[in-house]
C-alpha positions in Angstrom: 122.4 87.6 87.3 119.0 88.9 86.2 120.5 90.5 83.0 122.4 87.3 82.2 119.1 85.3 82.5 117.3 87.7 80.2 120.2 87.4 77.6 120.0 83.6 77.8 116.2 83.8 77.1 116.8 86.0 74.1 119.5 83.8 72.8 117.4 80.6 73.0 113.8 81.8 72.5 112.2 80.6 69.2 110.1 83.8 69.2 113.1 86.1 69.0 114.5 87.1 65.5 117.7 85.4 64.6 119.7 88.7 64.5 118.5 89.7 67.9 119.5 86.3 69.3 122.9 86.6 67.8 123.4 90.0 69.4 122.4 88.5 72.8 124.9 85.7 72.4 127.6 88.2 71.6 127.0 90.1 74.9 126.4 86.9 76.9 129.6 85.2 75.7 131.6 88.3 76.2 130.4 88.5 79.8 131.5 84.9 80.2 135.1 85.9 79.3 135.3 84.5 75.8 137.7 86.2 73.4 136.1 88.5 70.8 137.9 86.6 68.0 136.3 83.3 69.2 132.9 84.9 69.4 133.1 86.3 65.9 134.3 82.9 64.5 131.5 80.9 66.3 128.7 83.3 65.2 130.1 84.0 61.7 130.3 87.8 62.2 133.1 90.4 62.0 135.1 91.7 64.9 133.6 95.3 64.5 130.1 93.7 64.8 131.1 92.1 68.1 132.5 95.4 69.3 129.4 97.4 68.2 126.8 95.3 70.0 128.9 95.1 73.2 129.0 98.9 73.1 125.3 99.3 72.4 124.5 96.9 75.2 126.7 98.7 77.7 125.1 102.0 76.8 121.4 101.1 76.5 121.0 97.6 77.9 118.6 95.2 76.1 117.0 98.1 74.2 120.4 98.7 72.5 120.3 95.2 71.0 117.1 95.8 69.1 118.9 98.0 66.5 117.4 100.4 64.1 115.0 99.7 61.2 116.6 100.4 57.8 115.3 103.6 56.1 114.0 105.3 59.2 113.6 105.4 63.0 112.3 102.3 64.8 108.6 102.3 65.3 107.7 103.4 68.8 105.1 101.7 71.0 102.1 104.1 71.3 101.9 106.0 74.6 98.4 104.5 75.3 99.9 101.0 75.0 102.7 101.8 77.4 100.2 103.3 79.8 98.0 100.2 79.6 101.0 97.9 80.4 101.9 100.0 83.4 98.3 100.1 84.6 97.8 96.4 84.4 101.1 95.7 86.1 100.0 97.7 89.1 96.8 95.7 89.3 96.1 92.1 90.5 95.6 89.8 87.5 91.8 89.3 86.8 90.4 86.1 88.4 89.8 84.6 84.9 93.5 84.3 84.3 94.1 82.1 87.4 97.2 84.1 88.2 98.4 85.6 91.5 101.2 87.7 89.9 101.9 88.9 86.4 104.9 87.6 84.4 106.1 89.4 81.3 104.9 86.6 79.0 101.5 86.2 80.7 100.9 89.9 80.5 101.8 90.0 76.8 99.5 87.1 76.1 96.7 88.6 78.1 96.9 91.9 76.2 96.9 90.1 72.9 94.0 87.8 73.9 91.7 90.3 75.5 92.6 93.7 74.0 94.3 92.8 70.7 97.4 94.7 71.8 100.7 93.1 70.5 103.8 93.8 72.5 106.8 91.5 73.1 107.6 90.1 76.6 111.0 91.7 76.5 109.4 95.1 75.8 107.4 94.6 79.0 110.5 93.5 80.9 112.3 96.6 79.8 109.4 98.8 80.8 109.3 97.2 84.2 113.0 98.0 84.7 112.5 101.6 83.5 109.5 102.2 85.8 111.1 100.0 88.7 108.0 97.8 88.7 108.4 94.4 90.5 105.0 92.7 90.4 106.5 89.4 91.6 107.3 90.8 95.0 105.0 90.8 98.0 105.1 92.0 101.6 103.4 91.6 104.9 101.6 93.9 107.3 100.3 93.6 110.8 97.6 95.7 112.5 98.2 96.5 116.2 95.3 95.7 118.6 96.7 98.0 121.2 93.8 100.3 122.4 96.3 103.1 123.1 98.0 102.7 119.7 97.6 106.3 118.6 98.7 107.8 121.9 101.8 105.6 122.0 102.8 106.3 118.4 102.4 110.1 119.0 104.5 109.8 122.2 107.4 107.8 120.5 107.4 109.7 117.2 107.3 113.0 119.2 110.5 112.0 121.0 112.2 111.3 117.6 111.0 114.6 116.0 111.2 117.0 118.9 112.9 115.6 122.0 112.7 117.7 125.2 115.4 120.3 125.3 118.8 118.8 126.2 117.3 115.4 126.7 118.8 112.1 125.4 116.6 109.6 123.5 117.8 106.0 123.6 116.3 103.3 121.5 117.0 99.9 123.2 116.2 96.3 122.0 117.4 92.8 122.4 118.0 90.4 119.5 118.0 86.8 120.7 119.6 83.6 119.5 122.3 85.1 117.3 124.6 82.4 116.0 128.2 83.0 117.0 130.0 82.0 113.8 133.7 81.9 113.1 134.7 81.7 109.4 137.3 79.1 108.6 139.4 81.5 106.6 140.0 85.3 106.8 137.7 87.6 104.7 139.2 88.4 101.3 139.0 92.2 100.8 137.7 94.0 97.8 140.2 93.9 94.9 140.2 95.1 91.3 137.2 93.5 89.5 136.4 91.3 92.6 134.0 91.8 95.4 134.6 91.0 99.1 134.5 87.3 99.7 134.1 85.1 102.7 134.2 81.3 103.1 130.9 79.5 102.8 131.8 77.1 105.7 132.1 78.2 109.3 132.4 76.9 112.8 129.5 77.3 115.2 130.1 78.6 118.7 126.6 78.3 120.0 124.2 81.3 120.3 124.3 84.6 122.1 121.9 87.5 122.8 122.6 91.0 121.6 121.5 94.0 123.7 121.8 97.2 121.6 121.1 100.9 122.2 120.8 103.6 119.6 121.3 107.3 120.5 118.6 108.8 118.3 120.2 112.2 118.3 123.8 111.1 117.3 123.2 107.8 115.6 125.7 106.1 117.9 125.0 102.4 118.6 126.4 100.5 121.6 126.0 96.8 122.1 126.8 94.0 124.4 126.3 90.2 124.3 124.7 88.3 127.1 124.1 84.6 127.6 120.4 85.1 128.2 117.7 87.8 128.0 116.8 87.9 131.7 115.7 91.0 133.6 119.0 91.3 135.4 120.9 91.3 132.1 118.6 93.9 130.7 119.1 96.1 133.8 122.9 95.7 133.7 122.9 96.9 130.0 120.4 99.7 130.8 122.8 101.0 133.4 125.7 100.8 130.9 123.6 102.7 128.2 122.6 105.6 130.4 125.9 106.0 132.3 127.6 108.3 129.6 124.6 110.7 129.9 124.8 111.4 133.7 123.1 114.6 134.6 120.7 114.7 131.6 117.1 113.7 131.2 117.0 110.3 129.4 114.1 108.9 127.5 114.2 105.2 126.6 112.1 103.7 123.9 111.3 100.0 124.5 109.0 97.2 123.3 106.6 95.4 125.7 108.9 92.6 126.8 108.3 91.4 130.3 112.0 91.8 131.3 111.6 95.6 130.9 109.2 95.8 133.8 110.6 93.4 136.4 110.5 94.5 140.1 114.3 95.2 140.0 113.9 97.4 136.9 111.0 99.3 138.5 113.0 99.8 141.8 115.9 101.1 139.8 113.7 103.5 137.9 112.2 104.9 141.2 115.7 105.8 142.3 116.7 107.3 138.9 113.9 109.8 138.2 115.8 111.3 135.3 115.2 108.1 133.3 111.8 107.7 131.6 110.5 104.6 129.7 108.3 105.0 126.6 106.8 101.8 125.3 105.9 101.1 121.7 102.3 99.8 120.9 101.8 96.1 121.2 102.8 94.4 118.0 104.5 97.5 116.7 108.1 97.1 117.6 109.1 98.4 114.2 108.5 101.9 115.6 111.6 101.4 117.7 114.5 102.9 115.8 117.0 100.3 116.9 114.8 97.5 115.4 114.8 99.4 112.1 118.6 99.5 112.4 118.8 95.7 113.0 116.5 95.2 110.0 118.9 97.0 107.7 121.7 94.8 108.9 119.6 91.7 108.3 119.0 92.8 104.7 122.8 93.2 104.0 124.4 90.8 101.6 126.7 89.1 104.1 125.3 86.8 106.8 123.3 88.7 109.4 125.2 87.2 112.3 128.5 88.5 110.9 127.2 92.0 110.5 125.5 92.2 113.8 128.5 90.8 115.8 130.8 93.2 114.0 128.8 96.1 115.5 129.4 95.0 119.1 
């Protein structure tokens, strides 16, 4: 989708040379399924010309459409200019620009205006792709206020890196309010030149709560759905998670949810001295490996509920 958008910009921009716009249209129309004969006729070019620019694009991307200068190699952008573009991309735009993030056109205009450096916006776009720069993206962070942050991190990470000999490390978490969805048609599997597809519409069957446990040593995940996230449900799942490891020392990594320390849970722990709880710092549940596992599922292309429920 991003490449198609760039091709459309090249094809319609008044700042792009006509021959480059024609090449962009060749590739763009070919991607839309038009016949090469029709493309050649509409653009007034030969069939070999259509084939040549399709091949150049498939091999080199947008750079392949620029072609070569007659009589010699295409002039290269000086290394210092390339380095300057990369450096500015990795910096917040100056306050005088009024920008929060760079775009390819704004960066090209800024370089021309302030440093008399002339580069095209599509050169900057290509450079960003080559260097995997994405200045439009942003993230979030949170600082834990737990006074025992360092000690708890060392404890949990120590379990991951060097668990006590023969011990089992389980990472347990609950994911609440998962929508129980039922697609109206079966999933269409991957086929030649077609991705997996699922219907956009679905039937809702309320919500459920997923209890999941990751065996850090083996990567095995077990899960169970419960109607609520109460202490008794947590204790029932905890018993299920530790049962396969009878006779071994078991270390359980948890967040600071109140249901993990109910009187019933504490009473059960006192009778099962081989099970040990390790709590992540307050506001730092990301240290819990099962939470990281759930995060990867949420970032998958298909709906998160489908992926999560398929693991149970």
